[in-house]
C-alpha positions in Angstrom: 95.3 -56.1 59.8 94.3 -58.0 56.7 94.0 -61.4 57.7 92.8 -60.9 61.2 90.0 -58.9 59.5 89.8 -62.2 56.9 89.0 -64.5 59.8 86.7 -62.0 60.8 84.7 -62.4 57.2 84.5 -66.1 57.7 83.5 -66.2 60.9 81.0 -63.8 60.1 79.8 -65.5 57.2 79.9 -68.7 59.5 77.0 -67.5 61.8 74.7 -66.1 59.1 75.3 -69.2 56.8 74.1 -71.0 60.2 71.6 -68.5 61.1 69.8 -69.3 58.5 69.9 -72.4 58.4 68.1 -72.6 61.5 65.6 -70.1 59.8 65.3 -72.1 57.7 64.8 -75.2 59.4 61.8 -72.9 61.9 60.2 -71.6 58.9 59.7 -75.7 58.0 58.9 -76.8 61.4 56.5 -73.6 61.0 55.2 -74.7 57.9 54.6 -78.3 59.2 52.4 -77.0 62.9 49.7 -74.8 60.1 49.3 -77.6 57.9 49.2 -80.1 61.5 46.5 -77.8 62.9 44.5 -76.6 60.4 44.4 -80.4 59.7 43.9 -81.2 62.8 40.6 -78.8 63.2 39.3 -80.7 60.6 39.0 -84.3 61.6 36.6 -85.6 64.2 37.4 -88.0 67.3 37.0 -91.1 64.9 39.1 -89.9 62.6 42.2 -88.9 65.1 41.3 -93.0 66.6 41.5 -94.2 63.3 45.0 -92.3 62.1 46.7 -94.5 65.5 45.9 -97.7 64.3 48.4 -99.6 62.4 47.3 -102.4 60.9 48.5 -106.0 59.0 49.0 -106.9 55.4 48.8 -110.1 55.8 52.3 -110.9 53.8 53.9 -112.1 57.3 53.1 -111.4 60.5 55.0 -112.2 64.1 52.5 -113.6 65.4 48.9 -115.1 65.7 46.3 -112.2 65.4 45.8 -111.0 61.9 44.1 -107.8 60.9 40.9 -108.0 59.1 38.0 -106.4 57.6 41.4 -104.1 56.1 39.9 -102.2 53.4 36.9 -101.3 54.8 38.6 -99.1 57.6 40.8 -98.0 55.6 38.1 -96.0 53.3 36.4 -95.0 57.1 39.3 -93.5 58.0 40.7 -96.3 60.5 43.6 -96.8 59.9 46.8 -94.8 60.0 49.3 -97.5 58.8 49.8 -100.8 57.5 52.9 -103.0 57.0 53.9 -106.2 56.0 52.4 -104.9 52.7 54.5 -105.0 49.7 55.1 -103.6 45.5 54.1 -100.4 44.3 50.8 -102.2 42.5 50.0 -103.7 46.3 50.5 -100.6 48.0 48.9 -97.9 45.2 45.7 -99.9 45.7 46.1 -99.3 49.3 46.2 -96.0 49.3 44.1 -95.1 46.4 41.8 -96.1 49.4 42.8 -94.0 51.9 42.9 -90.8 49.3 39.1 -91.5 49.0 38.0 -91.3 52.9 36.5 -88.1 53.9 39.9 -86.2 54.7 42.3 -88.1 52.3 45.1 -88.9 54.5 47.7 -90.4 53.6 49.1 -93.9 55.4 52.4 -94.9 56.5 53.7 -98.3 54.9 55.8 -100.4 56.7 58.2 -103.1 57.1 61.4 -105.1 58.6 63.6 -104.3 56.8 65.8 -106.2 59.1 69.2 -106.8 57.1 68.5 -105.5 53.2 65.2 -105.8 51.0 65.6 -107.7 48.3 69.5 -107.9 47.8 69.5 -109.4 52.1 72.9 -108.8 53.6 74.5 -110.6 56.2 72.3 -110.6 59.7 72.6 -107.6 61.8 75.2 -109.2 64.8 77.3 -110.4 61.3 77.3 -106.9 59.9 78.4 -105.7 63.6 81.2 -108.3 63.3 82.9 -106.7 60.2 83.2 -103.4 63.0 83.1 -101.5 59.7 80.7 -98.1 60.2 80.5 -97.0 56.3 80.1 -100.7 55.3 76.9 -101.4 57.8 75.7 -97.2 57.0 75.4 -98.7 53.3 73.9 -101.9 53.8 71.1 -99.8 55.8 71.2 -97.1 52.7 71.1 -100.0 49.8 68.0 -101.2 51.7 66.2 -98.0 52.0 67.3 -97.2 48.2 65.4 -100.8 47.5 62.4 -101.2 50.2 61.3 -97.5 48.7 61.1 -98.8 45.1 59.1 -101.6 46.3 56.6 -98.9 47.8 57.8 -98.6 51.4 59.2 -95.7 53.7 58.9 -97.0 57.3 61.3 -99.6 58.2 60.9 -101.2 61.9 65.4 -102.0 62.2 67.4 -101.2 63.7 67.3 -103.5 66.7 69.5 -101.9 69.3 69.3 -104.2 72.2 71.8 -105.6 74.1 72.5 -108.7 74.5 75.0 -110.6 76.9 72.6 -114.3 76.8 73.4 -116.4 73.8 69.9 -118.1 74.3 67.8 -115.3 73.8 67.3 -116.0 70.0 66.8 -112.5 68.8 70.8 -111.2 69.8 71.2 -112.3 65.7 68.9 -109.1 65.7 71.4 -106.6 67.2 74.8 -105.7 67.7 76.0 -107.8 70.6 77.1 -107.6 74.1 78.8 -103.7 74.0 77.3 -100.3 74.5 80.4 -98.6 72.6 80.3 -100.5 70.2 76.2 -100.9 69.8 75.6 -96.8 69.8 78.2 -96.6 66.8 75.9 -98.9 65.3 72.9 -97.4 65.8 73.9 -94.2 64.8 74.9 -95.4 61.1 72.0 -97.4 60.8 69.8 -94.6 61.2 72.1 -92.7 59.1 72.0 -95.0 56.1 68.2 -95.3 56.4 66.7 -91.6 56.7 69.6 -90.4 54.8 69.6 -86.5 55.2 66.0 -85.4 54.3 63.5 -87.9 54.4 61.3 -86.6 51.8 63.7 -87.6 49.1 62.7 -90.8 47.2 65.1 -93.6 47.9 65.0 -92.4 52.3 63.2 -94.0 54.7 62.3 -93.3 58.3 63.6 -95.5 60.8 62.1 -97.2 64.1 64.0 -98.1 66.6 63.5 -100.9 68.7 62.4 -102.3 71.7 62.8 -99.8 74.5 64.2 -100.9 76.6 65.9 -103.9 78.1 64.5 -106.4 75.6 67.6 -107.6 75.3 68.0 -108.9 79.0 64.9 -111.4 78.9 65.3 -113.6 81.5 67.3 -117.2 81.7 67.3 -115.8 77.6 63.5 -116.3 76.5 61.7 -114.4 74.6 59.3 -112.2 75.4 60.2 -112.6 79.1 60.3 -110.3 81.6 63.7 -108.4 82.8 64.5 -106.7 86.5 67.9 -104.4 86.5 69.1 -101.6 88.4 69.5 -97.8 87.6 73.1 -98.2 87.0 73.5 -101.4 85.0 70.4 -99.6 83.0 71.9 -96.2 82.3 75.0 -97.0 82.1 75.2 -100.2 79.6 71.8 -100.9 78.1 69.9 -97.1 77.6 72.8 -96.0 75.7 72.1 -97.2 71.6 68.8 -96.5 71.7 70.0 -93.1 72.8 72.5 -93.3 70.0 69.9 -93.5 67.5 67.2 -91.3 68.8 70.6 -88.4 68.3 71.3 -89.9 65.1 67.7 -88.5 64.4 65.3 -91.7 64.6 62.0 -90.9 63.1 60.1 -93.7 65.4 60.6 -95.8 67.9 59.3 -99.2 68.8 58.6 -100.4 72.7 59.7 -103.3 73.4 57.3 -106.6 75.0 59.0 -107.0 78.5 58.1 -105.2 81.8 60.7 -103.1 83.4 60.7 -102.2 86.9 57.6 -103.9 87.4 55.2 -101.9 84.7 55.3 -103.3 81.2 56.9 -101.3 78.4 54.3 -100.3 76.5 52.8 -99.1 79.6 55.3 -97.2 81.2 55.2 -93.1 81.7 58.4 -93.5 82.9 59.7 -95.1 79.8 58.1 -93.4 76.9 57.7 -89.9 78.7 60.2 -88.9 81.5 62.8 -90.8 80.0 62.1 -90.8 76.0 60.2 -87.4 75.5 61.8 -85.3 78.3 65.2 -86.4 79.2 66.4 -87.2 76.3 64.4 -85.2 74.0 62.6 -87.0 71.3 60.1 -85.8 68.9 58.6 -88.3 66.8 56.5 -91.0 67.5 55.7 -94.6 69.3 54.5 -97.6 68.0 54.2 -100.7 70.0 55.0 -104.0 69.2 52.8 -106.3 67.7 50.0 -107.3 69.4 51.8 -105.4 72.5 48.9 -102.9 73.4 46.6 -106.2 73.3 49.1 -108.0 75.6 49.3 -106.0 78.6 46.1 -107.9 79.3 48.1 -110.7 79.8 50.7 -109.1 82.4 48.2 -108.5 84.2 47.0 -104.8 84.1 43.3 -104.9 82.8 41.1 -105.7 80.0 41.6 -104.2 76.2 39.5 -100.9 77.3 41.8 -100.2 80.4 44.8 -101.1 79.0 44.5 -99.1 76.5 43.9 -96.4 78.4 47.2 -96.8 79.9 49.0 -97.1 76.9 48.6 -94.2 75.4 48.7 -92.2 78.6 52.1 -93.5 79.2 53.1 -92.5 75.2 52.2 -95.3 73.0 50.7 -93.2 70.1 50.3 -96.3 67.5 48.7 -99.6 68.0 50.0 -101.5 66.1 47.5 -105.0 65.5 45.3 -104.9 68.8 42.7 -102.8 68.0 42.4 -101.5 71.4 43.0 -97.8 70.8 40.5 -98.4 67.3 37.8 -100.2 69.4 37.9 -98.9 73.5 39.6 -95.3 72.8 36.5 -93.0 72.5 34.8 -95.0 75.4 37.6 -94.4 77.6 37.3 -90.8 76.6 34.0 -90.6 76.9 34.6 -91.9 81.0 37.0 -89.5 81.2 40.1 -92.2 81.4 42.2 -90.7 78.6 41.8 -86.9 77.2 41.4 -85.7 74.0 44.3 -83.8 74.5 46.4 -87.2 74.8 44.7 -88.3 71.4 45.8 -85.3 70.0 49.5 -85.1 70.5 49.6 -89.2 69.2 47.6 -88.1 66.0 49.8 -85.4 66.2 53.2 -87.6 66.2 52.0 -89.5 63.3 50.2 -87.0 61.0 53.8 -84.9 61.6 55.8 -88.4 60.7 53.6 -88.4 57.7 54.3 -84.7 56.9 57.9 -85.5 56.9 57.9 -88.3 54.6 56.2 -85.8 51.9 53.4 -87.7 51.9 50.5 -85.3 52.0 52.7 -83.6 49.3 52.7 -86.8 47.0 50.9 -90.3 48.4 51.7 -92.3 45.5 55.8 -91.1 45.5 57.0 -94.5 46.4 54.6 -96.3 43.8 56.9 -96.5 41.1 57.1 -99.7 39.1 59.7 -98.1 37.2 61.8 -98.2 39.6 61.1 -101.4 41.4 62.0 -102.6 37.9 65.0 -101.1 37.9 66.7 -100.2 41.4 65.8 -103.7 43.3 68.2 -106.7 43.1 70.6 -104.8 40.7 74.4 -106.5 40.3 75.9 -103.5 42.0 74.0 -105.1 45.3 74.6 -108.2 45.0 78.5 -108.1 44.4 78.2 -105.5 47.3 76.3 -107.8 49.2 79.4 -110.3 48.6 81.7 -108.2 49.7 79.8 -107.0 52.5 79.7 -111.0 53.6 83.2 -111.7 53.9 84.0 -109.1 55.8 81.6 -110.5 58.6 83.3 -114.1 58.7 85.2 -114.9 61.8 87.9 -117.6 61.7 88.0 -118.8 64.8 90.7 -121.6 64.3 92.9 -122.4 62.1 95.5 -124.7 63.5 98.2 -125.6 60.8 97.8 -123.3 58.1 94.5 -125.7 56.9 93.2 -122.8 55.2 92.9 -121.5 53.2 91.8 -124.5 50.7 93.8 -125.3 47.8 91.8 -125.3 44.2 92.7 -128.6 43.5 91.8 -131.9 44.3 88.8 -133.4 45.9 86.6 -131.6 48.4 83.6 -133.2 50.3 81.0 -130.8 51.1 79.3 -132.6 54.1 76.0 -131.3 56.3 72.8 -130.5 56.3 73.7 -126.8 55.8 75.5 -127.3 52.7 72.5 -127.7 50.2 69.9 -125.6 51.4 68.8 -122.2 50.0 66.7 -120.9 52.0 68.1 -120.9 55.0 71.4 -119.1 53.8 70.0 -115.4 53.6 69.6 -115.8 57.9 66.4 -114.8 59.7 64.8 -112.3 59.1 64.8 -112.3 55.6 60.7 -111.3 54.9 61.8 -110.2 51.7 64.4 -112.3 49.7 64.2 -114.0 47.1 65.1 -117.2 47.2 65.2 -118.2 43.4 67.5 -115.6 43.6 70.6 -116.9 45.9 72.7 -119.8 45.9 73.4 -122.8 48.3 77.3 -123.5 49.7 77.5 -125.9 47.0 76.4 -124.2 44.2 78.8 -121.2 45.7 81.8 -123.6 46.4 81.0 -124.6 43.2 81.1 -121.4 41.3 83.8 -120.2 43.2 86.4 -123.2 43.1 87.0 -123.5 39.5 87.6 -126.4 36.9 90.4 -128.1 38.7 89.0 -128.9 42.0 86.1 -131.9 42.2 83.7 -131.3 44.7 81.9 -133.9 45.7 78.5 -133.7 48.4 76.4 -135.9 51.6 73.9 -134.9 53.9 75.7 -136.3 56.4 73.3 -136.1 59.0 70.2 -134.3 59.7 69.4 -131.2 61.0 67.9 -132.1 64.6 67.5 -135.7 65.7 63.7 -134.9 66.8 61.7 -134.4 63.7 59.3 -131.7 65.6 62.6 -129.6 67.1 63.2 -129.6 62.7 60.3 -128.2 62.2 60.7 -125.6 64.1 63.8 -124.7 64.0 63.1 -124.6 59.8 60.1 -122.6 60.0 58.2 -119.8 57.7 59.6 -121.5 54.4 63.0 -122.9 55.1 63.1 -126.5 55.1 65.7 -129.0 54.7 64.3 -132.3 54.0 64.7 -135.0 56.4 66.3 -138.0 55.4 64.8 -141.0 57.3 67.0 -143.6 56.8 68.8 -144.6 60.4 70.9 -142.3 61.8 74.3 -144.1 60.9 73.6 -145.0 57.6 73.6 -141.8 56.3 76.6 -140.8 58.8 78.5 -144.0 56.8 77.8 -142.1 53.9 79.2 -139.5 53.9 82.4 -141.1 55.9 82.3 -143.4 52.4 82.7 -139.9 50.5 85.1 -137.8 52.7 87.3 -141.1 53.0 87.9 -140.2 49.0 88.6 -136.8 49.1 91.7 -134.7 50.3 90.0 -132.7 52.6 86.5 -132.2 54.1 84.4 -129.1 54.2 81.4 -129.7 57.2 78.4 -127.4 56.9 77.0 -127.3 60.0 75.7 -125.4 62.5 72.7 -123.9 63.2 69.2 -123.4 60.2 68.1 -119.8 60.3 64.9 -119.9 62.5 66.9 -121.7 65.1 67.9 -118.4 66.1 65.5 -114.8 65.6 61.7 -114.7 67.1 60.6 -117.0 69.1 64.2 -119.4 69.0 65.4 -119.4 72.8 67.3 -122.0 73.4 68.7 -123.7 76.2 71.2 -125.9 74.9 73.9 -123.2 71.9 75.6 -126.0 70.9 75.8 -128.3 67.5 73.0 -131.0 67.6 73.9 -133.9 69.1 73.3 -135.7 65.7 75.6 -133.5 63.4 78.3 -133.5 66.5 77.8 -137.6 66.1 78.6 -136.6 62.0 81.6 -134.4 62.9 83.4 -137.1 65.0 82.9 -139.8 62.7 85.1 -137.1 59.3 87.3 -136.5 61.9 87.8 -140.2 62.3 88.7 -140.8 58.8 91.8 -138.6 59.5 90.9 -136.2 56.2 91.9 -132.3 57.4 88.6 -131.0 58.7 87.4 -127.3 58.1 84.0 -126.5 59.6 81.5 -124.2 58.5 79.7 -122.6 61.0 76.3 -121.6 60.7 74.9 -119.6 63.6 72.9 -117.1 64.2 74.0 -116.3 67.8 77.4 -117.2 69.9 77.6 -121.3 70.5 79.0 -123.2 72.7 82.1 -124.8 71.0 84.6 -126.6 73.9 85.1 -129.4 71.7 85.3 -129.0 68.5 87.9 -126.1 69.6 90.1 -129.1 70.6 89.4 -131.5 67.8 88.8 -130.1 64.9 91.8 -127.9 62.4 89.9 -124.7 61.7 86.8 -123.2 62.0 85.3 -120.6 60.3 81.9 -118.9 61.4 79.8 -117.7 58.6 77.0 -116.6 60.5 74.5 -116.0 58.1 75.5 -114.0 55.3 72.9 -112.7 53.2 71.8 -113.7 49.4 75.9 -113.6 48.2 76.7 -116.1 51.4 77.5 -118.9 49.7 80.0 -116.9 47.3 81.1 -114.7 49.6 82.0 -118.4 52.3 84.0 -120.0 49.0 86.3 -116.2 48.6 87.0 -117.4 52.1 87.8 -120.6 52.5 90.0 -120.6 48.6 91.8 -117.2 50.6 90.3 -115.0 48.0 89.4 -112.4 50.9 91.1 -113.2 53.9 88.6 -113.0 57.1 89.1 -110.2 58.8 85.6 -110.3 61.3 85.2 -110.4 64.9 82.9 -111.6 67.5 80.7 -109.0 69.4 79.6 -110.9 71.5 81.7 -113.8 74.1 81.2 -117.0 73.5 80.6 -119.4 76.6 82.3 -122.3 77.3 79.4 -123.9 78.8 75.9 -122.3 78.7 76.0 -122.4 82.9 78.8 -119.4 82.6 75.7 -117.3 81.0 75.3 -114.2 81.0 78.8 -113.7 80.4 80.4 -111.2 79.1 84.2 -109.2 79.0 82.5 -105.5 80.4 81.8 -107.3 83.9 82.6 -105.7 87.6 84.8 -107.1 89.6 84.4 -109.0 93.2 85.7 -108.3 96.4 87.1 -112.1 96.4 88.3 -112.0 92.4 90.1 -115.2 91.5 93.2 -113.0 89.4 96.0 -115.1 88.7 94.9 -117.4 91.2 95.5 -120.8 89.8 91.9 -122.5 89.0 90.3 -124.4 91.0 90.7 -121.2 94.3 88.7 -122.4 97.4 86.0 -119.0 98.6 87.4 -117.2 95.9 85.2 -116.5 93.0 85.3 -119.4 90.2 83.7 -123.0 89.8 84.4 -126.0 90.6 84.1 -128.0 87.1 85.3 -125.2 84.4 87.8 -122.0 84.1 86.1 -118.5 84.4 87.4 -118.1 80.7 85.8 -117.5 78.0 85.7 -120.3 74.8 86.4 -116.5 72.4 86.5 -113.4 74.2 84.7 -110.5 72.9 86.5 -108.6 70.1 88.6 -111.9 69.1 89.0 -113.6 65.7 92.0 -115.1 63.6 93.3 -114.4 60.1 95.0 -116.2 57.7 97.8 -113.6 58.1 99.4 -112.8 61.5 99.8 -109.1 62.9 102.2 -107.8 66.1 101.4 -104.9 68.1 104.5 -102.7 70.2 104.1 -101.7 72.8 101.4 -98.7 73.8 103.1 -95.0 74.2 101.1 -92.6 76.1 101.4 -88.8 74.9 101.2 -87.8 78.7 100.2 -89.6 81.8 98.2 -86.9 83.1 94.9 -85.7 81.4 92.8 -82.5 82.2 89.1 -81.5 81.1 89.3 -79.4 78.0 92.6 -81.7 77.3 93.2 -85.2 75.2 96.1 -87.7 75.5 96.9 -89.7 72.5 98.0 -93.5 72.7 99.8 -94.6 69.7 100.9 -98.6 68.7 102.4 -100.1 65.8 101.2 -102.9 64.4 102.9 -105.0 61.6 101.7 -107.3 59.4 104.3 -110.4 60.3 102.0 -112.9 58.2 102.1 -113.6 54.4 99.1 -112.3 53.5 96.9 -109.0 53.3 94.6 -108.9 56.2 92.1 -106.1 57.6 93.2 -106.0 61.8 90.5 -103.9 63.8 92.7 -102.3 66.7 90.3 -101.8 70.1 91.0 -99.1 72.9 89.5 -100.3 75.9 89.7 -98.2 79.7 89.3 -98.9 83.1 88.6 -96.9 86.1 90.7 -98.2 88.7 88.9 -96.1 91.6 85.6 -94.4 92.3 82.2 -94.1 93.8 80.5 -96.5 91.7 82.3 -100.6 90.8 83.5 -99.6 87.7 83.6 -102.9 84.5 87.3 -104.0 84.3 87.4 -103.0 80.7 85.1 -101.3 78.6 85.4 -100.8 74.6 85.9 -96.4 73.8 87.6 -97.2 70.5 88.5 -99.2 67.7 89.8 -99.2 64.2 90.0 -101.2 61.0 93.7 -101.1 59.0 94.8 -103.0 56.3 98.2 -104.1 55.9 100.4 -106.3 53.2 102.8 -108.3 54.1 105.4 -107.2 55.9 104.1 -103.8 56.6 103.3 -101.7 59.8 101.1 -99.0 60.4 101.0 -96.9 63.7 97.4 -96.4 64.9 96.3 -93.6 67.0 93.6 -93.1 69.3 92.5 -89.7 71.0 91.9 -90.2 75.3 89.5 -87.0 76.3 87.9 -86.0 80.3 84.3 -86.9 78.7 84.9 -90.5 77.4 85.6 -91.2 81.4 82.0 -90.4 82.1 79.4 -92.3 83.3 76.5 -92.3 85.6 76.8 -92.3 89.3 74.6 -93.9 91.8 72.7 -90.4 91.6 72.1 -91.0 87.8 74.3 -87.6 87.2 76.7 -88.1 83.8 80.2 -87.6 85.6 83.5 -88.3 85.7 85.7 -88.1 88.5 89.6 -88.2 89.2 91.6 -90.8 89.8 94.0 -93.9 88.4 92.4 -95.5 84.7 93.9 -98.1 82.8 94.0 -98.1 78.9 94.3 -101.3 77.2 95.1 -101.7 72.8 94.9 -104.9 71.7 93.3 -107.7 69.1 90.6 -108.1 71.1 89.2 -107.5 74.6 92.2 -110.3 76.2 94.9 -109.9 74.1 95.6 -106.0 75.1 98.8 -104.0 76.1 98.4 -101.0 78.8 99.4 -98.3 80.3 98.7 -95.6 83.3 97.1 -92.8 83.5 95.3 -89.6 85.9 92.4 -87.8 85.4 92.9 -84.9 87.6 90.7 -81.9 88.3 
């Protein structure tokens, strides 16, 4: 009896605590509503419209337009926020002007803090390859710590666009091709930026982008149109956005593309019906750079017309176009928009500023002391180095070419071997390049005194000088050698012949991927390929250190090069991290999150495809009248989830607790994994599920879970996955989120291809 009473007391306490917490939340909401209502009542129409205007501070842009007359507009109350303005001194000066305006409404300050701030981390596609959610969250936490110390309070991140076309350069900014993994990463990124309290001085508001479907741009060409079914949209492309919203993201950025024929910036179904009504989003929506004025080129009308359409659809803040600022009042007077629509947008932006604590202290982020102490700290740099090592993917390692021995002579050759500016990768606008070592410098430091490192350029980045300029934009120059190609290669070969091993630093420069960096040929540029062929002919072991912001076509390299280490772009400490892995101080554990095709003709190629009525299956390639190509197999070069290690991992058969699953119950899958090699290492065990029969066609596999474990040589661990009915749900043809009774397969393995399967049934 006493035990029961005790439990009742605990339950009552829990209920009361929850009620008190809810009461506090409601009280804070009421307090904010009262404050915003009072402020709105004092504002003129012009001042309300001014809050909807987002301008650039001019330090960095992603378009051709640059805001002008910014200070005068701030003083007049015509600016709600500024982006690309940094440092406490500059931001304080701008905020002081705002605080001299009639109503003294503070501005919000944003920036593209994509993968770290001054301490840059690996590009997001690389971070995803770590499959390490706590680590990814910590990179966002450090980014927020540093960015807020430098005056910022709003980041245009995370980019959660699902991408299955590696020709699109912006795959570098996202998490890859999978909705489950993308959703998990979206949640931890939002948590890392925003923390538990947006009013804290070291947290910042996240801006989820780009809503929606931007990653499905036709032909992989940036800013291009998209077209897809609701089935694919709801089941595959929308989940990461919704996950970020559910995690509490304070703002959303609209995509450039159209959806069902209506550009996202003016798409009421997307921004009001889906985002606000279906998903319950309470924050504000910003256009992308000149997204409002670009509606003109889409064919929706002149600036006044498209500005009205964007506002009515649910776009609250106009980035750089100034269509809202210059035309909304006229639209209002003509009855094209309502004061209620203007009030709603203004309220949402004011609420964001309230949540950030800017009305309490407009200068809370303007601490020169914080900027001096909290940016590029030794602790942050150490973590950046550790994080980078976890993102590298070992694609091939014949005859244990890697790790390198700390003795003899290493020839480091290639156009990416001695360039610091390309190490952090695309969208590292805040990186301090004076703190970034080249691969030559980093490798020399890590190698130690017993290793001699010799260096040669070997080739230019790209044969075409103009394409090299485009691929090294934004100050990421690699000086060209104007000697004949044969002479440059001969110099490198001469050096390689005197070395014990050759490390070829090749691939993409940082700006060959990223925004406005789409490519139709995603292989290593021809001039670098010819260098690689010449190095291979020396007979020396060749290690390809591949720099890339996307999956690349590496069919020849896979067939001919002994070892390939994909290092992506690893951030400020990338060079030392590459050395750590090459010399075996760290065992690579990264696994790709986008499928690598054999050639561009296979694109789009992704693991979670649907079965055709004529699947090739186990039939020999080529088989007439079945779904295959004449000239290449259907197989990827490297499947989703693939990545090697210096050690080997052995999976036992999968055991299932019950072959029948009912709603409200769960079943478990277990397998034992053994490190059967000689090095300690980390392995990512992956769970996939297939719905075999249903009312809609379903993918051949869908990622539903993963675990990253560390094993010493000879050690065995048991990995357990839990399956519930909720994990089997999907959007059917009526867009109802359901599960259907029937047969399923579960797969566990080291990647999406190499798995072991068990069968089970869902019974209702």
